[in-house]
C-alpha beads as a LAMMPS data file, in Angstrom:
LAMMPS data file: protein, C-alpha beads

113 atoms
112 bonds

1 atom types
1 bond types

-500.0 500.0 xlo xhi
-500.0 500.0 ylo yhi
-500.0 500.0 zlo zhi

Masses

1 110.0

Atoms # bond

1 1 1 12.674 -2.887 15.875
2 1 1 10.969 -5.343 13.811
3 1 1 8.914 -4.206 11.038
4 1 1 5.036 -4.469 11.288
5 1 1 4.665 -5.232 7.671
6 1 1 6.591 -8.137 7.840
7 1 1 4.951 -9.682 10.765
8 1 1 1.745 -8.925 9.412
9 1 1 3.099 -10.402 6.105
10 1 1 3.798 -13.701 8.180
11 1 1 0.308 -13.993 10.234
12 1 1 2.110 -12.652 13.594
13 1 1 -0.635 -9.702 13.775
14 1 1 -4.032 -9.513 12.462
15 1 1 -4.668 -7.641 9.493
16 1 1 -8.197 -7.354 7.535
17 1 1 -6.715 -8.823 4.358
18 1 1 -8.107 -8.095 1.373
19 1 1 -5.705 -9.750 -1.331
20 1 1 -2.382 -12.140 -1.373
21 1 1 -0.422 -13.734 -3.237
22 1 1 2.744 -14.949 -3.244
23 1 1 4.381 -11.953 -3.959
24 1 1 2.003 -9.099 -2.900
25 1 1 -0.198 -8.345 0.183
26 1 1 -3.292 -5.441 0.731
27 1 1 -5.097 -5.250 3.598
28 1 1 -7.107 -2.340 5.286
29 1 1 -5.136 0.785 7.341
30 1 1 -6.072 0.521 10.820
31 1 1 -6.269 4.149 10.931
32 1 1 -8.238 5.048 7.967
33 1 1 -7.896 8.440 6.102
34 1 1 -10.665 8.174 4.103
35 1 1 -13.528 5.630 3.680
36 1 1 -11.403 3.173 1.860
37 1 1 -7.811 3.274 2.475
38 1 1 -5.669 0.026 1.888
39 1 1 -1.983 -0.817 2.210
40 1 1 -0.788 -2.249 -0.752
41 1 1 2.748 -3.735 -0.469
42 1 1 5.495 -6.542 -1.809
43 1 1 5.306 -9.404 0.797
44 1 1 9.688 -9.275 0.193
45 1 1 11.117 -6.751 2.327
46 1 1 12.217 -3.295 0.919
47 1 1 12.658 -0.803 3.139
48 1 1 12.314 2.372 0.695
49 1 1 11.743 3.520 -2.699
50 1 1 15.433 3.970 -2.426
51 1 1 16.339 0.260 -2.551
52 1 1 14.367 -0.742 -5.581
53 1 1 16.164 -1.992 -8.421
54 1 1 15.452 -2.761 -12.133
55 1 1 15.295 -6.196 -10.587
56 1 1 11.536 -5.131 -9.020
57 1 1 10.129 -3.638 -11.780
58 1 1 8.142 -6.339 -12.691
59 1 1 6.990 -6.609 -9.060
60 1 1 5.908 -2.924 -8.662
61 1 1 4.227 -2.879 -11.753
62 1 1 1.943 -5.471 -10.445
63 1 1 2.080 -3.926 -7.552
64 1 1 0.240 -0.600 -9.274
65 1 1 -2.170 -2.889 -11.300
66 1 1 -3.085 -4.126 -8.518
67 1 1 -4.372 -0.933 -6.777
68 1 1 -6.222 -0.174 -9.772
69 1 1 -7.594 -3.516 -9.273
70 1 1 -8.974 -3.079 -5.862
71 1 1 -9.884 0.857 -6.658
72 1 1 -12.368 -0.912 -8.594
73 1 1 -13.585 -3.874 -6.563
74 1 1 -13.714 -1.597 -3.631
75 1 1 -16.586 0.749 -6.066
76 1 1 -14.250 4.061 -6.025
77 1 1 -12.812 3.691 -9.592
78 1 1 -15.080 6.001 -11.333
79 1 1 -15.215 8.943 -9.193
80 1 1 -11.008 8.849 -8.591
81 1 1 -9.427 7.398 -5.794
82 1 1 -5.448 8.546 -4.754
83 1 1 -2.611 6.071 -4.961
84 1 1 0.057 7.477 -2.899
85 1 1 3.544 6.540 -1.784
86 1 1 6.154 7.976 0.898
87 1 1 9.377 7.331 1.095
88 1 1 12.126 8.548 3.965
89 1 1 11.841 9.909 7.265
90 1 1 11.821 13.745 5.619
91 1 1 8.503 12.274 2.712
92 1 1 6.728 10.736 6.064
93 1 1 7.726 7.079 5.216
94 1 1 6.220 6.060 9.168
95 1 1 7.104 2.237 8.341
96 1 1 10.268 1.075 6.259
97 1 1 8.603 -1.255 4.442
98 1 1 8.006 0.115 1.056
99 1 1 3.681 0.205 0.868
100 1 1 0.975 2.561 -1.632
101 1 1 -1.999 4.011 0.208
102 1 1 -4.820 3.615 -2.166
103 1 1 -7.383 6.458 -0.634
104 1 1 -10.558 7.104 -1.902
105 1 1 -15.015 6.767 -0.874
106 1 1 -14.758 11.002 -0.303
107 1 1 -13.494 13.983 -2.317
108 1 1 -10.188 14.241 -1.220
109 1 1 -8.515 17.717 -1.025
110 1 1 -5.810 18.756 -2.738
111 1 1 -3.000 18.502 -0.129
112 1 1 -1.201 14.783 -0.770
113 1 1 -1.093 12.875 2.125

Bonds

1 1 1 2
2 1 2 3
3 1 3 4
4 1 4 5
5 1 5 6
6 1 6 7
7 1 7 8
8 1 8 9
9 1 9 10
10 1 10 11
11 1 11 12
12 1 12 13
13 1 13 14
14 1 14 15
15 1 15 16
16 1 16 17
17 1 17 18
18 1 18 19
19 1 19 20
20 1 20 21
21 1 21 22
22 1 22 23
23 1 23 24
24 1 24 25
25 1 25 26
26 1 26 27
27 1 27 28
28 1 28 29
29 1 29 30
30 1 30 31
31 1 31 32
32 1 32 33
33 1 33 34
34 1 34 35
35 1 35 36
36 1 36 37
37 1 37 38
38 1 38 39
39 1 39 40
40 1 40 41
41 1 41 42
42 1 42 43
43 1 43 44
44 1 44 45
45 1 45 46
46 1 46 47
47 1 47 48
48 1 48 49
49 1 49 50
50 1 50 51
51 1 51 52
52 1 52 53
53 1 53 54
54 1 54 55
55 1 55 56
56 1 56 57
57 1 57 58
58 1 58 59
59 1 59 60
60 1 60 61
61 1 61 62
62 1 62 63
63 1 63 64
64 1 64 65
65 1 65 66
66 1 66 67
67 1 67 68
68 1 68 69
69 1 69 70
70 1 70 71
71 1 71 72
72 1 72 73
73 1 73 74
74 1 74 75
75 1 75 76
76 1 76 77
77 1 77 78
78 1 78 79
79 1 79 80
80 1 80 81
81 1 81 82
82 1 82 83
83 1 83 84
84 1 84 85
85 1 85 86
86 1 86 87
87 1 87 88
88 1 88 89
89 1 89 90
90 1 90 91
91 1 91 92
92 1 92 93
93 1 93 94
94 1 94 95
95 1 95 96
96 1 96 97
97 1 97 98
98 1 98 99
99 1 99 100
100 1 100 101
101 1 101 102
102 1 102 103
103 1 103 104
104 1 104 105
105 1 105 106
106 1 106 107
107 1 107 108
108 1 108 109
109 1 109 110
110 1 110 111
111 1 111 112
112 1 112 113
């Protein structure tokens, strides 16, 4: 099965893109779990966190800083937000492409997800 996120990155599948540069892409989740729900990912295909190496260290740092900047831009940083990432099937990862969920805009419960 072809990676849906790679197809979005390639422009083959439409998405509500809120940020992109040569290495990162962020777009609104089509099934939001909170008023602000943005997916943030590297453009290069990395299936899961288990595949990361030191080579991607700076890229992943940029991704986390981008999440912070988007939280500020979306107006959720001051009250709080969640940055979540799943790894592997048992961890709840549905799409095999590393991606972080930025969730905010309401009080989130204690359960992760």
